[in-house]
C-alpha positions in Angstrom: -35.8 12.0 56.9 -33.1 12.9 54.5 -33.9 13.2 50.8 -31.5 10.4 50.0 -33.2 8.0 52.4 -36.6 9.0 51.0 -35.4 8.3 47.5 -34.0 4.9 48.5 -37.5 4.0 49.8 -39.5 5.7 47.0 -37.7 4.2 44.0 -38.3 0.5 44.9 -41.9 1.2 45.8 -42.3 3.1 42.5 -40.8 0.2 40.6 -43.2 -2.2 42.3 -46.2 0.1 41.5 -45.1 0.3 37.9 -44.9 -3.6 37.7 -48.3 -4.1 39.4 -50.2 -1.4 37.5 -49.0 -2.5 34.1 -46.7 0.3 33.3 -48.3 3.6 33.6 -51.9 4.8 33.7 -52.4 4.8 37.5 -49.7 7.2 38.6 -52.2 9.8 39.8 -53.1 7.3 42.6 -49.7 5.7 42.7 -47.4 8.7 43.5 -49.4 9.8 46.6 -49.7 6.2 47.8 -46.0 5.5 47.3 -45.0 8.8 49.1 -47.2 8.0 52.1 -45.8 4.4 52.2 -42.2 5.6 51.9 -42.7 8.1 54.8 -44.6 5.7 57.0 -42.2 2.7 56.5 -40.4 1.8 59.7 -36.6 1.9 59.7 -35.3 -1.5 58.7 -31.9 -3.2 58.7 -31.9 -3.2 54.9 -29.9 0.0 54.8 -27.1 -1.9 56.5 -27.0 -4.5 53.9 -23.7 -4.7 51.9 -24.8 -4.5 48.2 -21.9 -6.6 46.8 -22.3 -9.2 49.5 -26.0 -9.4 48.5 -25.1 -9.9 44.9 -22.8 -12.7 45.9 -25.5 -14.2 48.1 -28.3 -14.3 45.6 -27.0 -17.4 43.7 -26.8 -19.3 46.9 -30.4 -18.4 47.8 -31.5 -19.4 44.3 -29.6 -22.7 44.6 -31.1 -23.5 48.0 -34.6 -22.9 46.6 -34.0 -25.1 43.6 -32.3 -27.9 45.6 -35.0 -27.7 48.3 -37.8 -27.9 45.8 -36.3 -30.9 43.9 -35.6 -32.8 47.1 -39.0 -32.3 48.6 -40.6 -33.2 45.2 -38.5 -36.4 45.1 -39.7 -37.3 48.6 -43.3 -36.6 47.6 -43.1 -38.9 44.6 -41.8 -41.9 46.5 -44.5 -44.4 47.3 -43.6 -44.6 51.0 -40.9 -42.2 52.0 -39.1 -42.9 55.2 -39.2 -39.7 57.1 -37.6 -39.3 60.5 -38.8 -35.8 61.3 -37.3 -34.0 64.3 -37.2 -30.6 65.8 -33.7 -29.2 66.3 -32.6 -26.0 68.0 -30.0 -23.9 66.4 -28.3 -21.5 68.9 -27.3 -18.2 67.5 -23.5 -17.9 66.8 -22.9 -14.6 65.1 -26.2 -12.8 64.2 -27.4 -10.2 66.7 -31.1 -9.6 67.1 -32.6 -7.8 64.2 -33.3 -8.2 60.5 -30.4 -10.6 59.9 -32.1 -13.2 62.1 -35.4 -12.7 60.4 -33.8 -13.2 57.0 -32.0 -16.3 58.3 -35.3 -17.7 59.7 -36.9 -17.2 56.2 -33.9 -18.7 54.4 -34.0 -21.9 56.5 -37.2 -22.8 54.7 -35.2 -23.1 51.5 -32.9 -25.8 52.9 -34.3 -29.1 51.7 -36.8 -30.6 54.2 -36.6 -27.8 56.8 -39.1 -25.4 58.2 -38.6 -22.6 60.7 -40.8 -23.1 63.7 -39.8 -20.4 66.2 -37.4 -17.5 66.3 -36.3 -16.6 69.9 -33.5 -14.3 71.2 -31.2 -17.3 71.9 -32.1 -19.8 69.2 -33.9 -20.8 66.1 -36.2 -23.9 66.3 -36.3 -25.8 63.1 -38.4 -28.8 61.9 -36.4 -31.2 59.8 -37.9 -34.0 57.7 -34.8 -36.1 57.2 -32.2 -35.0 59.8 -28.6 -35.8 59.1 -25.3 -34.9 60.6 -24.8 -32.0 58.2 -28.0 -30.1 59.2 -26.6 -28.3 62.2 -23.4 -27.4 60.3 -25.5 -26.2 57.3 -27.4 -23.9 59.6 -24.2 -22.5 61.0 -22.8 -21.9 57.5 -26.1 -20.2 56.4 -26.0 -18.0 59.5 -22.4 -17.0 58.7 -23.3 -16.1 55.1 -26.3 -14.0 56.3 -24.1 -12.2 58.9 -21.8 -11.2 56.0 -24.7 -9.5 54.3 -24.9 -7.1 57.2 -21.9 -5.4 58.7 -21.3 -7.7 61.6 -17.6 -7.9 62.4 -17.3 -11.5 63.6 -19.5 -13.4 61.2 -17.9 -16.8 61.9 -18.4 -17.1 65.6 -17.0 -15.5 68.8 -13.9 -17.7 69.2 -12.6 -17.8 65.6 -9.6 -15.8 64.4 -9.8 -13.7 61.3 -7.7 -16.1 59.2 -9.9 -19.1 60.2 -13.0 -17.1 59.4 -11.7 -16.2 55.9 -10.6 -19.8 55.1 -13.9 -21.1 56.4 -15.8 -18.6 54.2 -14.1 -19.8 51.0 -15.2 -23.4 51.7 -18.7 -22.6 52.9 -20.1 -21.7 49.5 -18.8 -25.0 48.1 -20.3 -27.0 51.0 -23.7 -25.4 50.8 -23.8 -26.3 47.1 
């Protein structure tokens, strides 16, 4: 392991330790524990994340969380909500197997009224409380945005040209909001 990679693992763990321990008195235990954890951590796809794309993605993730919470709270407050829950399958379009799919499966839970049920090599199975015609398209848009976080060349689908992909990307953020 290179010193740079070790530092990239050590620093976030040290920050987490500092936050949990209250700022300082437990470093005698913390430094060895952090070092062992940094050395034992498996290689993840986080090193392939594009930092600027991640910064651009964070507002979307926060918006999805807020919107999801508000819509589910509104459903819960109704005396007799009409739910038409269904299970839908989302076939993978542009994310290869790996950490991107796991992140996508986690983020699906932020879309209002959705819950990831199963992650398989060929699809993502999702439970939807109130399915509408936008749900499959919203899943495709979210998958495209997640693919951009990683360095996957064709983040918009296998049959789209680069120009179509760029135009689509500009509109996706508006549509998800």
